[in-house]
Phi, psi and omega in degrees: 000129182282131176283321180238132175279175186297323181293320178294320177297322178296317181295319178294318178296321177297320179297316185283337184256006180283103186296321181294322177298319177294324178295318178295319175303318181295320179295314179297317180297316182297317181295323181285320177294323178300316178298313183300317187278319190250343187240343189279352181083016179133145183298339182256005180265116183260015178064229179277355182274060181285348171298339178302327179287331176290322176295321175299316182301315178298317181297313184296312182286333173294316180297318186274328187236308188302321183296336180260002182229073180151283356292153180205167172286157185218137179209148176279347184249005176076018183250019189296336179244005177292317176266170177294152187271338189297313179300322179293322178292321177297316179295320177299319178297320179293320178296321177292318182297317183263004178053054183221164172246011186279152175280345189297316180304322180287327176297320176294320179298317180293330174296317178296315179300315180295323179292323175297321179299321178298316178295323178294322175298318176302311183294321179291319178293324176295321180294316188268338184233261178202175185294322181297317176298317182297314180295317181298313180298315183294321179296317178300316182288327181297328184244009178292120185295329179298316180287324179300310182293319179295320181291334180269005190280336188079023178264185187279332192300318182303318177293316183297315182292321176302317180294321178297316181291324174296324177297320176294321178302320182269358186304318186281328192244341182216085185300320182298313180296321178299315179296320179295319178295324175296323177296317179297321177296324179294336178278004179254318180221141185298318183292344179284347168301310183291316180298319182292323176295325175296321178294322177296323181293343180300327179298330179273318185289313184269316186269336186049047188229102181290332182289339174269329180293320185297308179294327177296315178294324177299318177297319180294315181292328178301323177276322190278326183297312176299323179297315181291325175297318179296316178299318180297319182289321186271331186239344185086358183226115184290345177241037187311307183295324178292314182301310186283334172290323178289312184285315185285312185267301188288316178284345172090013183296328182266357183277152177282190179302136181292134176239101186263095174277166179297326179292319179293323177296320178298314179297319179300312180294323179298314182283334172297316177296318179298322180304313182289327176296317181293319177301315179297322179295321179293320177298318178298321178297318178297320181292313184281330181049061176290160184294341180264022187298329182295316179295314181293324179295324176299311181294315182293322177299318178296319180292327176299315179296311182298314183291329176292314182299315183275346181257332188234345185261162177297347181304330182295338180295340177254015185298139169230151186298337180302334180305327184291343176243026183265163180301336180298338179261015183301312179295327178295319177293326175296317179298316179300316179297319179294317179297317178298317181294322178297317180297314185285317189260352187225301189290308183294312179300331180293324181265333181231083184305329181291345179303319180277323183295333177267010179061024177291334177296319178293321178295321181293317180292325176296318179297319178297317179297320180294318180298317177292326178298329181291350176286344183304310180300324179296312182296314183292338176291336177268346188289125186282138183288159181293339183303328179293322176289327180297326179297321176294322180294320178299319179293320179296318178299317179301315183292319179297320180293336181255010184273128181237034181097176183085194182250155181245131173273130181226155176285124182289346180265013174234068185295337176298321178291317177301319179301314182293323176300315181294320178295337180268006171111354177282133184263169179301328183285346180265000187242134171232156184267142173297340186291327187253110181201163176301163187286325182253161187291323181297313178295325180294321179299316178296323178297321178300315181293314183295329182271001180059045176281125181244342179216157177213140172250111190245121178285153186289352179264357182270095187296321182299310184284331173296319177294320177301313181296326180285328183273338182235065184293338177288337183254339178249102181256111181291126178242351174202113180282174177137181178298331173237087188280145182253132179236144167266130181265119180265141182286180181291000000 
């Protein structure tokens, strides 16, 4: 039985032999590697994307402990299933492959994923429009600083977006593969569950074709059903990441008291207006049914989610301007680049042929590149310096120098510190989380002795452990004060 028919083999061969696509991939890859090596402040400095270290923590402890206990995901902070599991599994696989505990291989991998996405945009624009549009869109994306920084972050989005774009690539010719790729993207970010179901619905809304919808849905279910069974077994909730992202973030259960400044109210109103514009655009797309509807529906669906969250949910009460240059807007920046490229390389020349003959198209694309280049100072103003990570490294060095065996208690919500401890030679088997302990202090003290805890790093906001250290001074000997104080734990 043939896995790929002749037409599919031809399309894959065409993809692999397209020299211009490879050239664009090389440009995107070079720009991202240049940022990582020369502009990021260090291969291990992720700027404001410190969640990258939490994803690393899940990956590392899953590789070392979780895979042998379930198997299941593992985290010191209880967030192992809040995010999608696929990026963490990929990172765990890379650490095993290269026999390392470093975050760097996955940062390089996300750079590769992001560069592939740029090439996919080129190929999709070439398919739906023309080569000039494709080149223009790809060049903008190859050097867009928002995407460069996001792709080098070691976060989930580069892998997820690559999978979404691959799903669009296969949308027309291989419904099953498209559905399976959407399932894999759903395993990266919770909102992509909803986005992927919307993409599956396109076969019914645009094509009115159940025979195409069924294999696409079958591909999606092939990936999602085992994932949901695993979530149900490990968490009790088969839609755990979707539920807690909706309840915790979007519904505002995890947010602090709302602070509505005039600027936040303005942003809220702006995105409320954008929400209705995007809905109208999606309705227009359904009505007109252009041949590129799958690509536009992906972008518009993502914008519906973003504009709803920032326009109608309590999430806006915590809004900061940095969000506008954050990885969460990566697909929006891709859409903007495609729209600019369509105008320059397709729509305007079609109605005004002299636009190209006077080289106004080249001037326009140059102006667009310059405008995006001007985002660099804005982005770098938010980029966090390496010195903050260095402070964790200094603390890790102190603890390693004073470590005489046994286990160390660490805060699971400070993965940057855990990362530095591991890089300094402390293993996953030597670390336990402050988060998991008996409910009362007497039982906790016995648990410390039974677990062979010899050191603890206690943050000043952890009331339970601060009280433990104050009530059992014979067993908690402070050896380094500070916001993350170090104690030597003495036995009975």
